[in-house]
Structure formats: structure tokens, C-alpha cells
N, C-alpha and C positions, 0 to 999 in steps of 0.2 A: 219595659215595653212602652209604657205611656210616655216616658221621657224621649224615647227614640221617635215616637210618632210626633211629639211636639217639636222636636228638632227638625223633622223632615218637612214640616208644613211649607216653608218658603220655596222648596224645590218642587212641590206638587202643582199640577194644573188647578185652576180655580174650583172646578167641580169637585175634585178629590180633596181639596182643602176643606170644603164644606163637610165632607164625610169625616175627615180627621177631627174637625172641631166638634162634631156630634159625638165621636168616640170620647174625646176628652171631657165633654160636658157631663156625660153620664155613662161611663164605661160599663157599669153593671147592667143597665137596661140594654145597651147595644149588644151585649153578649147573648141576650135572650130573645131579641126581636127578630121576626122573619125579615127576609131581604126586602120585601115589598114595603113594609112599614119603615125600614131604615131609609130606603130610597125616597119615600114620600117626605120624611122628616128632614132629610138633607137637601131636598129639592133637586134630586139628581135621578138618573135612570138606574135600573137594577145593575146593568153591566158596569156602570161607574163605581158602584160599591165594591164589586169584585175586583175591578182594576186597582182601586185604592189598596185593597188588601195585598195584592201582588206588588204594588209599588213600594210598600213598606217592608217587603221581604217575606211574605207568607204565600203558601201554595194556592190559597183561595179564601173564600169567606168562611167555610167550615173550619179550616185550619186556624184562621185568624180568631174566630170566636172561641175556639177551644183554648187557645193560648190566653186570650183575654180573660176568659172565665177563671183561669188559674191565677191570674194577676190580681183580680178584684175579689177573690175569695177572702172572706173574713177570718178563716181559720177557726181554731178552737179557743174561745174566750178564756183568758187567764192562763193559757198554756203557751200557744205560739200562733202567730198570725198566718203562717204559711202551710200549716198542716190540717188535715181533716181527721175526723174521728176514726174512720175506717182505713187509714193509711197503713200499709205494710211497713216493716222496719226499713226496707230498702227505699221506700218512698220518703220516709221521714229523713233519712240520710241525705238524699238528693235535695229535698225541698229546703231543709234547714241550711245546708251549705249554699245552695243557689241564692236563697234569700239574703244570707250574710254577704256573699260576694257582690250581689247586685247593689246592696245598700252601701258597701264600702266604695265601689266604683262610682256610684252617684255622688257620694260625699267627696271623693277625690276631685270631681268636676266642679263641685259647688263651694269648696272650702275657700275662705278669704285668707289668702296667704299673707296679706299685710298684717292682719291681727296676729297670726302665728309668729311672724318675724318680730313684731313688737314684744310679744311674750318671751321669745328667745333672748332678745336683748335685755329685757328687764331682769330675767333670772340670771343671765351671765354677769351683768353688772352687779347684782346682789352678791353673787358668789365671789367675785373679785374683791368686793368690799367687805367680805366676811360677814355679810348679813344673814338673815334667816329666811328660808323659803318654807312656808307652811301650807299644807294641803288640807282642806276641809271638805268633808263629805259625810253624808249620813246614809245608812242602809247600804244598798248596792254601790252607791257612789263612794261610800267609805272604803270599800274594798279597792276601788280604783285609786283612791287617794293613797292607800298603803303601797300599791304597786308603784305609783309615782315617787313616793318617798324612797323606796328601795332603789329605784333606778338612779335618782339623783345622789343618794348616799354613796353609791359606788363611784361617783365622780368627785368625791371629796367635798360636796356641798353640804352645808348645815341645813338639812331638810328633815321635817317631821310631818307625820300625818295624824290627824285627829278626827274621830267620829262622834265623840260625846259632846253634846251641845254646851254643857257647862264649862268643860275644859276648853272648848273652842273660844268661848267668850273670854275666859281668863287669859288665854294665850294671845288672842288678838289684841287685848288691852295693853299688852307689853310690846307690841310691834312699834317700829319707828320708821322714819322716811327711807332708811336704807334697806328695808325688808320687803318681801313679796309674799302675798297670800293668794293661793290658787283655790278657788271655790268650784267644786264639781257637783253638778246636779242635773238629773235627767229632766225633771219637770220645770225646774227653776222657780218653784213655788214653796219650797220648804221654809217655814218661819224661822227655824234655827239658823239656816244658812243666810237668809236675808238679814237677820239681826246681826250676825257676825260680820257680814260684808259691810254693813253700815259702820260698825266699830272700826274695821280696817281703814275705811275712808277717813274717819275722824282722827285716826292716829297718823295719817299722812303716808301710810305704806301704799305700795303699788298693788292694785287689785286686778287679778286675772280670773275671769269667770268662764268656765266651760259648761254651757247649757243651751237650751233651746232659745232661738231668737224670738223676741216678742214676749218672753216671760218676764215676771217682775225682776228677777235677778239680772236678766239681760238689759232691761231698761235702766236699772240702777247704774250699770257700768257706762251706758251711753250718756246718761245725764251728767255723770261726773268725769267724763273724758278718761275713762279707764279702759281696760282691754277685755273685749268679748271675743272668745273663740266659739262661734255658733256651732252647735252639734245637732242639727236638724235631721230627722229620720222619720220613716213612715210608721214607726211602732207607737201605738196608742198606749201611753203609760197607765191609763185608767183600766185597760182591758187585758193587757198582756204582761207576763213577767218579763223583766228587762233582758233582752238577748242582743239585738242589733245595737241598741243604745250603749250597752256595756262595751261591745267591740269597738264602736266608734270612739268612745271615751278613752279606751286603752290605746287605740291607734294615735289619738291626739297626744297622749302622754309620750308615746314612743317618738313621735315627730318632734315634740318639744325638747325632750331630753337629748335626742340625737343632734339637734341644732345647737344646744348648749355645749355638748361635748366637742363639736367642731370649733366653736368659738373659744373654748378654753385652751385650745392649741395642742401642739405635739407633745408637750410635757405630760399632759394628761394620759396619753397613750402608754407612756412608760409606766405610769402608775397603774393603769388597768392591766398591763401585761404582768406586773408583779403580783397583783391580786389573783390573776388566773394561775400563775405559777404556784402561789401559796395554797390555793384551793385544790390544785391538782394533787398536792401532797396529802390531802385529807381523803382521797378516794382509794378504794381497794383496787389493786391491780389484778387483772384477770390472769389466772395461771396459764403458763405456756402449754399448748397442746402437746400431748405425748407423741413421740415419733413411732411410726410403724416400721415394718421390716425394711422397706426401701428408703427409709429416712423421711417418709412423708407423714403428715399428721395422722395419728391412729384414730 
């Protein structure tokens, strides 16, 4: 909602632009103020405040404030930013899904495709040269690293995932210029991951970091001309369990692996087809339904 308001500002009349900027400056206060105070703070008339709400797609001020209150709600700390204590199960379903979809769509619009392309090329080159692709993550990010390793492994790429800090250091020390290390971190502040990223750089391997822009890990890649795939999202990692961040990291992994698969060429698809055929033989076959009197399933 706030992104849509921000994007609509250039198309609004000057008076309504002032209302929009007031919303973006302090959305929580805007949702609770009476119309007279809102008009006074934005230096506009009361009808202008209502017109602004309709211009950005809402029925009026009451509808706009109701939706805005839902957007700026802090949720339940350490559980989920989109839900309230008294939500019914049906409310939880809608809120959690809507929150995830909104975050993914926003990330789709914000993602730096050049960085993703560089990462795809680096991993593809590494695979063709029979180098190693190593994924490092701790905690929740360690699970994402395992998912990435599994997906690349299916492409025939020498990929491993590690979540133990000591093992990460030992493995990074054995990397060379032909190898790629992908470091995944929600906060970008884990000491273990920063330490291992520095070792990767010393060894001359390519470093790809998936983390929040502006974090120490992100700044490390920028200062060393390495690859940063920024994974920014509205979820405060200090207050909430990772939900949206994990989905965004998994999506980045899917994008990266899909790009690598396309670059490895048609031969790879024959290999994947054979894997599927062999896996199919490991599955139980459902019994055929018994026939009824008229030859129909009974």
C-alpha cells in the first residue's frame, strides 16, 4: 500500500501530493488522526484529504485508514509481523499469505538483475571448469543453503552446503580461483559468515552474498568488487521469526539455479529427464480401480 502511494505521487495534484507525503512520513499517526488534524498538518482542506484517498484507489478516508492501520500494524513480536493476538485461523491464513505475496511482489520490482546475472555466470563458469560451489549459512540460512546445494546437485554441479562455522572455515581455506562460495545471511551480521567470506576472498574464489544491503557482509562484497544479491524485506530480524526473509532467499536460489540450468544447455535436460525416469521407478504405483457392473470404476 505504501509503495503504491509512493509511486502515485507524480500523478497527483500538488495538494494531494502533500497528503501523500504526510502518509509516508508517519503512516501510523495518519491512521489514527481525525480528518481536521490531517488537513491542518498537510496544509490542505478536509475534502482534499478525502479526494486523495479516492485518487489512490480507496472508497474514502475511513476505508483508507482501515487498510492503512492493517499495513502499519506491528503484529505479534517474535511470532509474525502480520497477525494479531486475537486473529481467527481464517484471518491468520489470509494475513500470512497476503504478507508473503506482497513481499515477493515488492522484491520482484526491486531486485537488481545485473547482480543475479553475474552470479549465474560465475556459477555456470565454475560448473564448466569442474570447480566447487559451496553454500554457507547458519541457523535458518543454513537450511536455505541445503536447499541450494540440493538443486545444484541435480544439475551435476559439484555443490556442498555447510552450516558449521569450523567446517566452513576449513572448506573455504581449500577454495581456489576456479571456485565459487555463496554466503546466505538474513542479517548480514553473523561473525562466522563474515570470517568465512574474508577467507574466500583471500583464496581468490568468487564470493556471492545473499543478504540485506548495507549490512557488514554486503559492504564486504562491494569493497572487494564481488557479487551482492540484496535481499531486503520489511521483516525485522530482531523481533520476528524468519518468514518472508526465508521465502525471498529460497526464491533467489530458485532464480539462480534456473539461470544456471539454462546456461548449461540442452544436454542438461536429457540428464534431468533420466533422473526423473529413475526416480519414478522408486515410487509405488497406485492400484487400478476395480470395475463395476457396467465396466465403470466400482
